[in-house]
N, C-alpha and C positions, 0 to 999 in steps of 0.2 A: 709511497703508497697512494693509490687513487682514492678519491672521495666516493662515498656511496652514491648510487643513482637515486635521484629524488623522483618518486613516482606518485602521481595522483590517481586514485582509484575511486570511481563513482559509478552509479547505475540507477536504472528505474526512474527516469525523469517523468515519463508519462505526461508530457505537455498536452493539454487538452482536457484534463480533469476539471470539471466545472461544478461538481456538487458542493452545496452550501456556499455558493458564490452569488455575486451581484455584479452588475456592469461597472467597471472601473471608468470613471469619467475622463481620465487622462489618456487612456489607451484604447478604450472601446472594447477591451477584452473582459472576460469574466475575472473578477477579483481573485478567484482561486487559480486561474491560469497565471495571473501576475505573481501570485505567491511562488509558484514553481520556478518562474523565470528569475525572480529575485534570489532564490536559493542558488541558482546557477551563477548569477552575477557575484554573489558573496563568495562562492567557491573559487571563481576565477580570480577575484582580488587576492585571495589567500595564495593561490598558485603563483601569481605574479610576484607577490611580496617574498615568497620563499624560493623563488628561482627554480621552478619545476623543470625536470629533464624529460619526463615521459608521462603521457596522459593515457589512461586506460578507462574507456567507457564500456562497462560490462553489459550493455544491452537495454532495450525498451526506451526508445526516445519519446514515443508518443502514446497516447491512450489507445488510438485506433491504428489499424494497418493502412488506412487511407486518410491521413491528416489533412486538414484544410490548408490552403497556401499561406494563410497568416501565421499559423503555428509553425509551418516549415520555415518561414522567413525568420521568426523569432529564434528558433533553435539554431538556424544557420548563422545568425549574428554571433551567437555564443561559441559555436564551433570555430568560426573565424578568429575570434579573440583568443581561444585556446591554441589554435594552430600557430599563432604568432609567438607563442611562448615555448612550444616544444612539439615533438611529433605526437600525433593523436591517433589512437587505435579505436575504431568504432565497431564493437562487436554486435552482430545481428541477434536480437532477442526475439521471443515469440510475438511480441507486439509490433516488431519491425518487419516481420515476414509478409510477403504479398499474399492476397487471398487465393491466388492460383500460381502454380509454378512458372507460368509463362510471363507473369507480370513482375515489375521491379519492386524491390523492397523500398520502404519509406526513406532509407538512408543511402541507397545505391547511387544517388545523384552525385555524391562526393567523389566516388570513383570515376563515374562517367565524365565529370568535368576535370578530373585529375587535380583536384584541389591540393595545393602544396601542403605538405606535412600532415596530410590526413589519409588514413588507410581504412577502408571498410573491410571487416573480417567476416566473410560469409562462408568460409570453409575451414575444415580442420587442417591446420598447417602450422609449421614452425619456421620462423624466419628471424633475422637479426635486424635490429634498429640502432642506428647511430645516434647517440645523444652527446651533448656537450661535455659530459663527464665520462664518456666511454660507451662501448657497445653493450646491448642487452639482447638476450635471446627471448623471443616472445612466442608463446604457443596460444593459438586461438581455437576455442571450442564453442561455436555458436549453438543456438537452440537446436536440439536434435530433430531432424525431419525424418520421420519413419521411412517414407518412400525412398529417400536417398540412401540411408544407412542400410536398409534391408533390400535394396534393389536386386542383389544377386542371391538372395535367400528365398527358399521355398516356404511360403507362409500359408498357402492354401490349406484350408481345413483346420488351421490352428485356432485355439480360443484366444480371446483378448489377453488373458494372463500369460499364455504361452508366447504370444507375439511380443509382449512387453519384456518377458524374461530373455528372449532372443535378442531384442534390441539392447537390453542392458549388457548382455554378453559382448555384443559387437562394439558397444561404446567403450567397454573396458579394454578391449583389444586396441581400439583406435587410440585411446588415451595412453596406454602403455607404449605404443609405437611412437607417439609424440614425445613422451619422456625420454625414450631411447635416442631419438633424434637430437633433443636438447642436450643430452649428456655428451654429445660429441664436441661441444663448445666449452672452452674454459673461460666463462664469463657469467655474470649474473643472469638468472633465468626466471621468467615470470609466465605463469599460465593464467589465461582468463577464460571463464566459461559462463554460460547462461542456462541454468537448469536447476532442478531441485536435487539437493544432496541428501542421501539417507541420513535421518537423524536430525535434520534441520527443524527449527521452530518457525512455523508459518506466521505471516502477518496478514494484511488485508488483501494480498494479491489473489487469494482464492476467489474473491468477489468479482474480479475483472479478468480472470483467466481466459485465455483463448486456446481452445483445443484441449485434448487430454494430456495431462502432465506426465512427465517421464522422470524417473529417479535414477541418479548416478550414485554408485557406491562411494562412500568417503575414502575407502582404501585405494580407489583408483586415482584420487587427487592428493592424498597425504603421502606423497612420494618424495623422498629426499633429493631426487634429481631436479626438483623445482625448488626455488628459494621462496616464492610467495605465490599463492593462488588467489586471484581476484575474481570474485563471483558476483553475478547479478541474478535477478529473478525473484528471490525472496526479499520482502520489504523490511524484515526485521534484521537489524545489524547483529551479527554474531560471528564468533571465531569458532569454527568447527573442530579445531585441534587444540583448543585451549587446555593448557596443563600437560600436553603430550610432548615428550622429548624426541629429538631425532627426526622430526617431520616439519615441513614448512607450515606457516600460518595459512589456513584455508578459510578465507574471510568473505562474508557477505557485507558489502558496505551498507546495504539497506537502501531504501528510497530516501530522497532528500527533502520531501515534504509530506505531511500527513494527508492521507486520502479520505479517511472517515474515522468514526469513533473506535473502530477496531484497533487503531494505532494511537489511541489517546495518550497512553503512557510511554510510548516508544520514543527514544531520542532519535533525531534525524541528522544526517550529515554525510561525510565522505571519509575516506581513508588516506592517510599520508604515510608513505613508505620510504624508508631508507634501505635500499636494496644493495646487497653485496653477495658474491658467490659464497654459498654455504651459510648465509645469515640474512635475516631481514628484520629490521626494527620498524614497527609501525604503530600508528596511533589513530584513534577515531576522533575526527574533528566535528564537533556539534555545530549545527546551524540553527538559527532562531525560527524554527518552523511555526506555523500558525497553531496556537493552542486550541485543543479540543477539550471541553470540560463538561462532565456529567454531574449535575446536582441532583441528589436524591433525598427525599424527606418523607417521613410517615406522619400523615395528618389525620389518621382515623379517629383520634380522640381529641383533636385540637379544638379549642374554643374559638381561636382566631387564625384559621389556616392561611389566609392571605398575609397577615403580619408575620407569621413564621417563615413563609417563603421569602419575604422581603429581608428579614434578618439573615437568612441563609445566603442570599445574594451578596449582602454587604460584607460577609465574612471572606469572600473569595475575590482574588484579583482576576477580573474578567475582561480587561481591556483587550480589544482586538481578537477575542476568542470566539469560536463557534461553540454554542452552548445548547445543551438539551436538559430538560427538567423532568425528572421522574417523581411522581407523587402518588402516594397511597392514600386513599380516601374511603370514608364511609359514606353511605347515601346522604347522611345529615350534613357532613362537612363539605361534600362536593358542592352543594348549593351555595355555600358561603365563600367558595374560592373565586376570587375576581381575577380572571386571566388578563384583562386589559391593564389593571394596575401593575401586575407582575411584568408584563411586556414593557410598560413604560419604565419601570425600575431597571430592567435589563438594558434598555437603551441608554439610560443615564450612566450605567456602569461601563458603557463603551463597548458592548459586545459587537463583533463583526456580523454575526448571523445567529438568529434564534432558530435552532434546528427543529425543535418540537417541544411541546408540553404533553407528556405522556401520562395519562391518568389511569390508575387501576382502582376501580371502585370495589370495595369489599362488600359483597351482597350478603343478606341474611342466609344462614345455612340452608334453609329450605329452598329458597329461590336459587341459590348457587348450585346446589346439588341436583335440582330439577327432578324431584320425586314425582310419583304418579299424581295426576290431578284429581283422581277419584277420591271422593269424600270431602273435597274442599268446598267451602261456601262460595257463593257468587262474588262477594267482596274479596275473598282470598284469591280467587282466580283472576280477578281484575288486577289486584295488586301485583301478582306474579307477572302478568302480561306487561304492566307498566315498568316493572324492574327489568324485564328482558329487553325492553326498548330503551333502557338507560335514560328514562325520563328524569329530569331534575326533581329534587325533593319537593320544592314549592309547587311545581306543576302537578306532581303526583297527588299531593294533598288536596289540591283544588279539584282534580278529577274524582278522587275518591269521595270527597264531600258531596259533589253533585250526583255521583252514582248512588250514594247512600240514600238520597231522597227518592231516586227512581226505584231502587230495590224495595224501600219501605212502601211506596205507593202500590207497586205490583203485588207485594205480600198482602196488603190490605184488601186488594180486589179479590 
C-alpha cells in the first residue's frame, strides 16, 4: 500500500503589508514585511522536516499587483527553497492579477523563466503532478475574471446582479467539468481555488480587496470527486464542510500573518494534508504571528485614570505586540490622563508598536445631544462651544473664569 501524499497548503501572503511597522535595521524593510517573511520561513522549515511531496499556494503573493523588486526578490527566495523540496503550484489570486489584460501577473515570471518544479496556475485546468510518493491530480481555479469567463455570453443590458448570477452559473459549469476530468484518474485528487465561497466567514481581506468580489457556491466544491479542496482569498482559517459526511474538506488555510486588529483573535498558519484517493486527513499548523492586542478601560469615574491604565498594562503580556488602547473618559478625568506616562509604560512592556490611544469623552447630556441654543445664557453658550472643541477641563475652567469677568463687566455697563 502506498503512503499518503504529503501536501502543504497555504495562501494570502500579501508581502508588502507595512501597517503598524517600523524600519527593521537588519534588512531595511518594514518590520511588518519581515513578519510575513518570517512566517514563510517557519512554514518552509516545517515542510522540510516533514518531507513534503506537493506544495499548493492558493493565491495572493503580494499586497499590490505591481510589487517592488525587493519584495519580489524576497518572495522568490522562498519559492526557490520550496521548489527544492517538492513541486510547487502557484495559483493566481486577485492581488496577483495584472492591472490590464495585456500585462503580466506578479508571479508569471516563474513560468517565463521555466523555474524547475514551479508551475503558475493562471487557467482553469486539470493536470497530473508526479511526486516522490506517487502521482496526484491537481485542478486549478484562479480568481475569476469576468471578461474571460463571460466572453461568449451576451451581457449587454444586464444589471450587475444579473451579470453576477450568470458568472456564478458559468463557474459552476466550469468546476463541474473539472471534477469530471479529475474523475477519469484513479489517484488522489486536489482542487485549489481563489475566491469567496458562499457561507464563508470573512476576515480583514475586505479592507484590501481589489475589484468586485465573486461568490462560488459551496455545492460546486464539496464534490466527492475531489479528495481535498485548498482555498485562498479569505483570511480567516475555516473548514467549509466541517461535520459533513461524504464530501471532501473544503478548507481556507487563511493568511499566515495578521494584517490589522480585525484579525486580532484569529489563529494564523497553514494546512498540512495527508492525501489519499477517497480520503484526506489534514491539520491546521499554527504559526507565531505578531500579536495584536486591544486594551479597553472605563475611566469615567476614576480618581486616578493614569494609574488604572498602568495597572491594566501590567496585567497583559504585551511583548512584541501591536497595541491599541480604548479609554472612556468624563471631561473631569480626561484632564488627569497622562498619555506620556502611559506610552513610556508600554515601551517598558516591550510593545512592538503603539497603534493608538483612542479616547471617548462622555459629555454632559445637554452638550452631547446638542439641543437648541435658544434660552441659554452667555456662559452656557460658551461652555457648550468649548465642549464641542474638546477643550481640556483645566483650559475650559480657565477660559470660563476669564469670560465670567467679561460678562459681569458688560452686565454692569
